[in-house]
N, C-alpha and C positions, 0 to 999 in steps of 0.2 A: 104364239111365243115363242117357235125358232128364234126369231129376228131379235123378239125381247131378251133372251137367254145370251145369244152371241152377243151382243149388243154389253152387256152385262158383265161377258169374259172381255171382250174387248175393252172397259174399264180398270179390270182386274191386272188386266196385262197391260196397260197405260199407267197405270199408277204403281203397279210393284217394279216398272222398269223407271217411271220418275221416281220414286224412293232410292236407289240407286243412285244416280245422277244427285241428293240429295246424299244418302252416304261418301261418295266422292268428296263434295263440297266443304261436308264438314271434316270427310280425312283431312283431305285442301287444310284448311282454316286449321285442325289440331296443328297437322306441321309446320303449318307458318307461324302460328301462332309459341310447339315449343323453339321453336328456332329463334325465333324475339328474345324469347326464354332466356335461351342459351348462353347468347351473344353478350345479355345482357349481362347474365354473368359471367362470363369469358371478362366482359368490358369490368363490375365491379372487381371481379380478383386481380387483375392488371391493378387497377386503381390504389389497392390498398395493398398488393406491396410495393409497385411504388414508393406510397407513404411512408413502410413502414420502413424502407428502404433508407428515408430520407430524415427519419426519426432515428432509425441506429446508424448514421454519418453525426448527428448532432449527440447525440451522447458520447459519441469515440473524442471527437473534440470536445466536450465537456469534462471528461473522465480525462486527456489532457490535459486540461485547464486547472484540472483541481491537480495533478500529482505536483502537477509546478510551481501553483500556489504555496502546495506545503513544504514542496522543497523550498521555497523563495522563504517560505516561513523559517522555517528550520535553519536554512541558515544564518535569516537574522533573531539567530536566538530563541523565536518566538519556541514554548514546546506547543505542538496541535497534534492530535490524530487525525489515523489514514484518519479519508474525506469514505463516505460510504460505495459498498461494490454499486457499480454499474452494470447487472445486470444482459451483457447485450448476445 
Protein backbone atom coordinates (compact mmCIF):
# COMPACT_ATOMS: atom_id res chain seq x y z
CA UNK A 1 0.00 0.00 0.00
CA UNK A 2 2.82 2.39 0.90
CA UNK A 3 4.47 1.62 -2.43
CA UNK A 4 1.29 2.47 -4.33
CA UNK A 5 0.80 5.79 -2.54
CA UNK A 6 4.50 6.60 -2.97
CA UNK A 7 4.13 5.90 -6.67
CA UNK A 8 1.05 8.13 -6.84
CA UNK A 9 2.88 10.95 -5.05
CA UNK A 10 5.83 10.54 -7.39
CA UNK A 11 3.52 10.70 -10.41
CA UNK A 12 1.80 13.80 -9.01
CA UNK A 13 5.13 15.56 -8.37
CA UNK A 14 6.38 14.64 -11.85
CA UNK A 15 3.16 15.94 -13.41
CA UNK A 16 3.43 19.15 -11.37
CA UNK A 17 6.98 19.84 -12.60
CA UNK A 18 6.12 18.93 -16.18
CA UNK A 19 3.26 21.42 -15.96
CA UNK A 20 5.87 24.02 -15.08
CA UNK A 21 7.79 23.11 -18.24
CA UNK A 22 4.59 23.46 -20.26
CA UNK A 23 3.87 26.83 -18.62
CA UNK A 24 7.41 28.01 -19.38
CA UNK A 25 7.11 26.85 -22.98
CA UNK A 26 3.74 28.59 -23.36
CA UNK A 27 5.14 31.77 -21.80
CA UNK A 28 8.06 31.72 -24.24
CA UNK A 29 5.73 31.09 -27.18
CA UNK A 30 3.52 33.99 -26.07
CA UNK A 31 6.57 36.24 -25.74
CA UNK A 32 7.83 35.17 -29.18
CA UNK A 33 4.40 35.82 -30.67
CA UNK A 34 4.22 39.24 -29.02
CA UNK A 35 7.67 40.10 -30.42
CA UNK A 36 6.66 39.03 -33.94
CA UNK A 37 3.45 41.07 -33.74
CA UNK A 38 5.31 44.06 -32.33
CA UNK A 39 7.94 43.90 -35.07
CA UNK A 40 5.21 43.59 -37.69
CA UNK A 41 3.37 46.61 -36.28
CA UNK A 42 6.58 48.67 -36.26
CA UNK A 43 7.36 47.65 -39.83
CA UNK A 44 3.84 48.47 -41.01
CA UNK A 45 3.90 51.83 -39.21
CA UNK A 46 7.21 52.72 -40.86
CA UNK A 47 5.87 51.70 -44.28
CA UNK A 48 2.75 53.79 -43.82
CA UNK A 49 4.81 56.76 -42.63
CA UNK A 50 7.03 56.57 -45.72
CA UNK A 51 3.96 56.26 -47.93
CA UNK A 52 2.36 59.31 -46.30
CA UNK A 53 5.60 61.26 -46.78
CA UNK A 54 5.57 60.43 -50.49
CA UNK A 55 1.91 61.42 -50.70
CA UNK A 56 2.58 64.76 -49.00
CA UNK A 57 5.46 65.43 -51.38
CA UNK A 58 3.21 64.72 -54.37
CA UNK A 59 0.60 67.11 -52.95
CA UNK A 60 3.23 69.84 -52.54
CA UNK A 61 4.32 69.41 -56.16
CA UNK A 62 0.69 69.46 -57.28
CA UNK A 63 -0.03 72.62 -55.26
CA UNK A 64 2.93 74.42 -56.85
CA UNK A 65 1.87 73.31 -60.33
CA UNK A 66 -1.68 74.56 -59.67
CA UNK A 67 -0.35 77.95 -58.58
CA UNK A 68 1.86 78.25 -61.66
CA UNK A 69 -0.98 77.35 -64.02
CA UNK A 70 -3.40 79.80 -62.39
CA UNK A 71 -0.77 82.55 -62.62
CA UNK A 72 -0.13 81.79 -66.30
CA UNK A 73 -3.84 81.72 -67.08
CA UNK A 74 -4.38 85.07 -65.35
CA UNK A 75 -1.39 86.59 -67.16
CA UNK A 76 -2.99 85.44 -70.42
CA UNK A 77 -6.16 87.30 -69.48
CA UNK A 78 -8.16 84.24 -68.47
CA UNK A 79 -10.31 84.65 -65.40
CA UNK A 80 -9.88 81.60 -63.24
CA UNK A 81 -10.70 80.81 -59.63
CA UNK A 82 -8.02 79.80 -57.19
CA UNK A 83 -7.56 76.04 -57.07
CA UNK A 84 -9.01 74.26 -54.06
CA UNK A 85 -6.71 74.12 -51.06
CA UNK A 86 -4.70 70.95 -50.60
CA UNK A 87 -4.40 70.32 -46.88
CA UNK A 88 -0.97 69.00 -46.10
